[in-house]
Each structure stands twice: as structure tokens, then as C-alpha cells.
N, C-alpha and C positions, 0 to 999 in steps of 0.2 A: 136654500132649502136643505133640510136634513132628510135623507131618504132611508126608510126602514125596509129591509128586505130579509126577513119580515117578521112582525109579531103575530101575523095571522096564519103563517105556515112556515115550514122549514125549506126555504128556497135553496140554500147551499146544498142541502142533503139530497133533494129530489128534483130540483128544477134549474140546476146550473146551466145546462145548454140553452134553455130559454133566456135566462139572465144575460148570458153572453151575446145571444142574438139581439136582445133589446139594446144592449150596450153598443153593438155595432150599428143598429138601426138609428140610435140616437133618441129614442123615446119609449115610454111605457104607457099603456092604457090600463086603467084600473076602474072596475065597476064599484060603485057605492054599494056596500053590503046591505044597506037598508032601502035603497032606491036603485035597483039593478039596471034600469034604463039610463041612469045618469053615469056617465063615464068621464073620469078625469084623465087628461093627457099630460104627462110629465116628460119634459125634455131633459136629457142628460146635461145640457149646457146650463140648466138652472139648478143643478145639484151642487151643493157646497161640501157635503160630507155624506158618508154612507155608514149605516149601522146594520150589521148582519147578526141575526139571532139564529142559533143553530145548535143541534145536538150532534151534528156530523159535518164538520167543515171540510173534510178531506177532498170532496169533488171540486171545491172552489180554490183550494190552495195553489194549484199550478197556474192559476190565472189572476192572482192578486195584483200582479204588475200592470194589468190592464186598467185598473181603477186609478185615475189621475188625481182624484180628490182624496182627502184624508179618510181612512177607514177605521171604524171601531168594530172589532169582532167580539161578539158576546156569546160565549159557548157554555151551554148547560152541561154540567157533569154531576150526576147523582150517583148514589150507591145502590140503586134499585136493580132488580133482576127482571126476568121476562114476565113475572106475574103483574107488574105495573108498567113495564116498558117492553112490549112484545117485539118491537122491531128496531130497537136502538142497538147500534153496533157495539162491539167490545170496547169498554172504557179505556183500555190500554192504548188502543188505536187513536182514540180521541186525544189522550194526553200527548201522544207522539205528534199529532197534528198541531196541538198547541205549541209544542216545542219548535216545530218548523215555522209556525206563524210568528213566534216571538223573535226569531232571527230575521224574518222578512219585514215585519211591521214594527217591531219593538214592543217591549212589555207594556208601555203606556197606551198602546192601541189594542190591548187585549183585556177582557174581563171575563171572569168565570162565574157562572151561577150554580149554586147548590140549592136547588129550588124545584119543587116545594119540599119542605120538611114534613114528612108523614110519620106519625107515631102509631104503630099498631103492634100486633103480637110478634111479627117477624122483624120489623124495623123499629127496634126499641130505642130508648134514649141513649143507652150505652152504645148501641150499634152506630148511631149517628155521631156520637162523640169520637169514636174510634175511626169512623170513615172520614170525618172532616179533618182529623189530624193527619191521616194518610194523604188525603188530597192536598193539604197545605204543604206537606213534605214534597210531593211530586211537582207542585207549582212554584216552589221557591226559585226566584230569579227569572221566571218565565212571564209572570203577570204582576200587576201592581195591586189588584183588588179582587175580592170575592163577594158576590151578592148572595144574600140568603132571604128566604121568605117561607111562610107556612102555607099549608093547604087551604085553598079558598073554596067557597060554595058555588060551583057552577053546575049547569045542566048535566054535563058529562060526569062530574064527580058524584052527583046525586044518583045518576043512572048506574054507576059502578060502585056505589057505596058499600054494598055487601062484599065485593071483591077487595076493595081498598081496606075496609075494616079499620078506618082511622078513629082515633080518640082525640078529643080536644085537649091541647096542652094545658096543663095546670101551671100555677105560678112556680112551683118547684121545677117543672120542666124548663120554663123560660129562663129561670135563674141558672140552671145547669148548662143550658145551651149557650146563653149569653156569655157566661164566664168561661166555659170550656172552649167555645169557638174563638172567642177573643184571644185567649191564651195561645191557642194553636196558631192563629193567624200571625200574631206578633212574633212568635218564636221563629217564624219563617219569613219575616219581612213583608207581610201582606196586610193590606187594609181589609176590613170586613164591615159591611153595612147591610141593613135591611132594605128591602124594596117594598114600598107601598104598605108598610106595616106600622106607620106612625112612629111612636117612640117606645114601642113595646119592649125592646131589649136595651134601650139606652141606660136604664138603671144598672144593667149588668155589663156595661162596657161596649155595647155595639150600637152606634147611632143609626138613624135613618139616612138614606143617601139616594143618589140617582145614578143609573148606569151610564147615561150620557147627559150630563148636566149642561145647562145653558152656558155656564162659565167655560166648560171644556170646549163647547162648540165655538165660543168667541175666541178662545186661544188658538184653535186650529184654523179658523176661517177668517178671523178679523171682523166678523159680523156679529150683530146682536140678534138673538132669537128669544122668543117667549117660551114659557113652559107649555107642555103638552096638555091641551084642554080636554082631550078625549080620555086621558088617564090621569088620575090624581097620584102620580108616582114621583114627581119632581123632575122627570126627564125633559129635555128640550122638545119643542114642537117638531113633529115629524110627519112626513107623508108616507103612507104604507102602500106597497105595491103587491101585497099578497092577497090571498082569498081564504076565507074560512072553510072548514071541512075539506081540506085537500092534503093533509099531512098523513103519510103512511106509517109514521112511527106508532100511532094508535095508543099513545100513553093513556092510561086509565084516568088520570087526573087532569087531562088537558082542558084548557078553557077555549081553545080555538077549534076543537072537534067536538061534535055532539051527536053525530049520526053516521055510523060506519057504512051503512048501505049507501048513503048519499056521497060519502067519501069515495067509495069505489066507482060510483057513477061519474062523479066529477073528475076524478083522475083520468078516466077514459076519454074525457072531453079535452084534455090538455093537448095542445099542439105547440111544440117548441118554436114554430115559425109564426105563431099568432102574436099580435100585439098585446093580447090579454093573456093572463096566466091560464085561465080556464075558458074554453070556447073561443068564439070569434065575434067581432062586431056585427051588428045588424043595422038595417036601414032605419029602424025605429029608435036607435040609440042617440042620445044627445051628448056630444063631446064638448067639454070645456077644458081649456088649458089651465093647469094649476102651476103657480109659480112660487107658492110658499105653503 
């Protein structure tokens, strides 16, 4: 099993004590987001590799040696400010965290996301071209690849549409981003690929790819895994231990948050000693062991 921690919320940033407690306990309980009374129990002995998705890896870095299986750290680094990312820490600190993890894990166990690309009056095409070049300069030698994608239509992005003020990229934008980003990445020894965007930038030098491919999982674990059925992104099949509406970064474009009042309420329900990320088990829950 490949474990995602997590595409539903930022566990390293906000829930590292809980994660370490579950590691010590030897299992996680995860509510099905569509059928809350259905709970999956995942034993750490069944985990073959970990994928951490985060905008702030710093709380987890001192404990990376506790994970005995291979780790892929997927860190999002954008060029946005508090208007779109109210609670994301200073990006220079994130880069320093990447530098530390590159020494601990190795560049092949790190990937960076520049995602989503939002074009508006403040974050112009030229702004992104300059920001991506700077990012590649800072990442040279620390990671092997950078993932990019564009703004998607989610409940949260629609709710914040006026604040985001995004315009849809036109062909000239795609050409400039594809050629410009490709040039910057190559100049600094990095691969760049799109995530879940089809072949939109392939004509301009950037292919589609997967953050954690089935091939990489096979190389690291010696086992064969299928592609992730829940997402058409090309990644390997994963089990996720996160929960939606629990990330306090409150990014205006986020797909995993859509109700700030619910976020505050759910965060108050978090208990680092619970087997669940949010709340506790009840007598009416049905628990089934998940092994893949």
C-alpha cells in the first residue's frame, strides 16, 4: 500500500503530533468522506511507501527518520501572497526545509509543486515566468522535478472567484509558460511536467506526468501497483488518511476546503491521541481493515 498523508489536508503542517502518535500505535482510522460511518483501518505494517503533500514540511522534518519505508515529499511552493494564501509561512523557510530534506532523503525523494498557476491583474504572465525562474534557481541540486498545473473549477474557487480574479489562459499564455518554464527548468537541471492537465503544454516542451508514478513505486518497493482510480492524474493507487475541510492554510483556490466555518469547527474536534484525524470512533461506526 502507498499511503498519502495527505491530499485532503496538510498533515505535516498542522497534524504532525497526531501522525507520530499513529505511527507509534501502528494503525490509522479513516472515515470515508462520502459515508462517514464507514471507517477504514490501515495498519502501518501494510504500508510500502509514504507520500506527504504539504506547504509546510518543517514540523515533520525532525522525525523523518521514524519512517522506515520509502518517503516521497511533495512540497508546494508558489509565488502568491496573503491575498490568496492567508496562512502559508514565509517561502524562504520552505526552501530551507527542502534543502534540509534533500540531505536527509535525497533529491529523488523530493518533488516540488508550482500549483496552481493563476493569471490575474497581480499575478501576470510575466510575474509567473520570473517567479518560476527564481524557484528553479533555488531548487537546483535539491530536487529532481517540478510539477505544474492550472487553476481548476472547485466549489472553493467559485466562492472566492471575485477575490481570485483569475482569467482563463489563452493559447499565447500556454505557449509562453510552456516554453519559458521548460527553459528555466532545463537550465537548472530539473524536469518539469504537468499534473492532470493532459497534453496541454506538450507542444511547448512540457509533458504530462505523475508525482508518484506506479513505476517509481515499483522501483522503491519491488511491488506492482495500479494507477489511482479516484484521480485521473497518472499517480499510483494510494490510501489517504486525511480529512477534507481541516486545513488552516485557507488558500482561496483550495480544492480540499470549501467551508471556513466548518474548518474551524472540525479543527476543534481534533485530538492528537485519537485514531481518527478528526473526532473519535463511535459505537455505530463500521470498521474494515484496508490492505491496499
